[in-house]
C-alpha positions in Angstrom: 28.4 -18.1 -65.6 30.5 -15.0 -65.4 27.8 -12.9 -67.1 25.1 -13.9 -64.7 27.6 -13.3 -61.9 28.2 -9.7 -63.2 24.4 -9.1 -63.4 24.2 -10.1 -59.7 27.2 -8.0 -58.9 25.8 -4.9 -60.6 22.4 -5.3 -58.8 24.1 -5.6 -55.4 27.3 -3.5 -55.6 27.5 0.2 -56.3 29.9 1.9 -58.6 33.5 0.7 -58.0 34.5 4.4 -57.4 32.0 4.5 -54.4 34.5 3.1 -51.9 36.6 0.2 -50.8 35.2 -3.2 -50.2 36.4 -6.1 -48.2 36.8 -9.1 -50.6 36.7 -12.7 -49.5 38.9 -15.3 -51.0 36.3 -16.5 -53.6 35.5 -13.0 -54.8 39.1 -12.0 -55.0 40.0 -15.1 -56.9 37.1 -14.9 -59.2 37.8 -11.3 -60.1 41.5 -11.9 -60.6 41.0 -14.8 -63.0 37.8 -13.8 -64.7 37.8 -13.7 -68.5 34.5 -11.9 -68.6 35.2 -8.4 -70.0 32.6 -6.7 -67.8 34.1 -8.3 -64.7 37.6 -7.2 -65.9 36.4 -3.6 -66.5 34.7 -3.5 -63.1 37.7 -4.8 -61.2 40.1 -2.6 -63.1 38.0 0.4 -62.3 37.8 -0.6 -58.7 41.6 -1.0 -58.5 42.1 2.5 -60.1 40.1 4.0 -57.2 40.9 1.7 -54.3 43.5 -0.6 -52.7 42.4 -4.2 -52.5 41.1 -5.0 -49.0 41.1 -8.6 -47.7 41.2 -10.2 -44.3 43.9 -12.4 -42.8 41.5 -15.3 -43.3 41.5 -14.6 -47.1 45.3 -14.9 -47.1 45.1 -18.1 -45.1 42.5 -19.6 -47.5 44.5 -18.6 -50.6 47.8 -20.0 -49.1 45.9 -23.2 -48.2 44.8 -23.4 -51.8 48.3 -23.0 -53.1 49.6 -25.6 -50.6 47.0 -28.1 -51.7 47.7 -27.5 -55.3 51.4 -28.0 -54.8 50.8 -31.2 -52.9 48.7 -32.6 -55.7 50.7 -31.2 -58.6 53.0 -33.2 -60.8 56.6 -32.0 -60.6 56.4 -30.1 -63.9 53.5 -27.9 -62.5 55.1 -27.1 -59.2 57.3 -24.2 -60.4 54.3 -22.5 -62.0 52.1 -22.9 -58.8 55.0 -21.6 -56.6 55.4 -18.6 -59.0 51.7 -17.8 -58.8 51.8 -18.0 -55.0 54.8 -15.7 -54.9 53.0 -13.3 -57.3 50.0 -13.3 -55.0 52.0 -12.5 -52.0 53.9 -9.7 -53.8 50.7 -7.8 -54.7 50.0 -4.8 -52.5 46.8 -5.4 -50.5 45.3 -4.0 -47.3 45.1 -7.1 -45.1 42.7 -6.6 -42.1 43.3 -8.5 -38.9 40.3 -10.6 -37.7 38.3 -8.7 -35.2 34.6 -8.0 -34.6 34.2 -5.7 -37.6 35.9 -8.0 -40.0 33.8 -10.9 -38.7 30.7 -8.9 -39.2 31.7 -7.9 -42.8 32.6 -11.5 -43.6 29.1 -12.6 -42.4 27.4 -10.0 -44.6 29.5 -11.1 -47.6 28.5 -14.7 -47.0 24.9 -13.7 -46.9 25.0 -12.0 -50.3 25.6 -15.2 -52.2 24.4 -18.0 -49.8 24.5 -20.8 -52.4 27.9 -22.1 -53.6 28.4 -21.5 -57.3 30.3 -24.7 -57.9 28.9 -28.2 -58.0 29.9 -30.7 -55.4 33.1 -32.7 -55.8 33.6 -36.4 -55.3 36.0 -36.8 -52.4 37.0 -40.2 -51.2 34.0 -41.7 -53.0 31.5 -39.5 -51.0 29.7 -36.5 -52.3 30.5 -33.2 -50.7 27.9 -31.8 -48.5 26.4 -28.3 -49.1 28.3 -27.0 -46.0 31.6 -28.4 -47.3 31.0 -26.7 -50.7 30.2 -23.4 -49.0 33.5 -23.7 -46.9 35.5 -24.6 -50.0 33.9 -21.8 -52.1 34.4 -19.1 -49.4 
């Protein structure tokens, strides 16, 4: 999956030295945890040239993810999740407030990959809708 994602990335995103990008929660998370060597090289090159730019919504989505993970975790996993959350909060990023420009950029990001890359989850014995998958993915 990561290799096809990188092919898509290369076809849509210019050289990482070209300029700063506004990352949404899914892109930031995917790039941070990717084991694909091409993705790691691209992200490393990007970070050598630019500060990571995210919106306040991205911070909210990531913190929501950590809160949900903590809620569901067994006690032995909670310290690791808390540590990962604290590490995330400690990394220097440019956080943009939500305004018209950020909303526009977020809409354009959402349009680049309109299909959620993950299959639906079973939640309370009902399949997740496409809209719910999009929300969870973004």
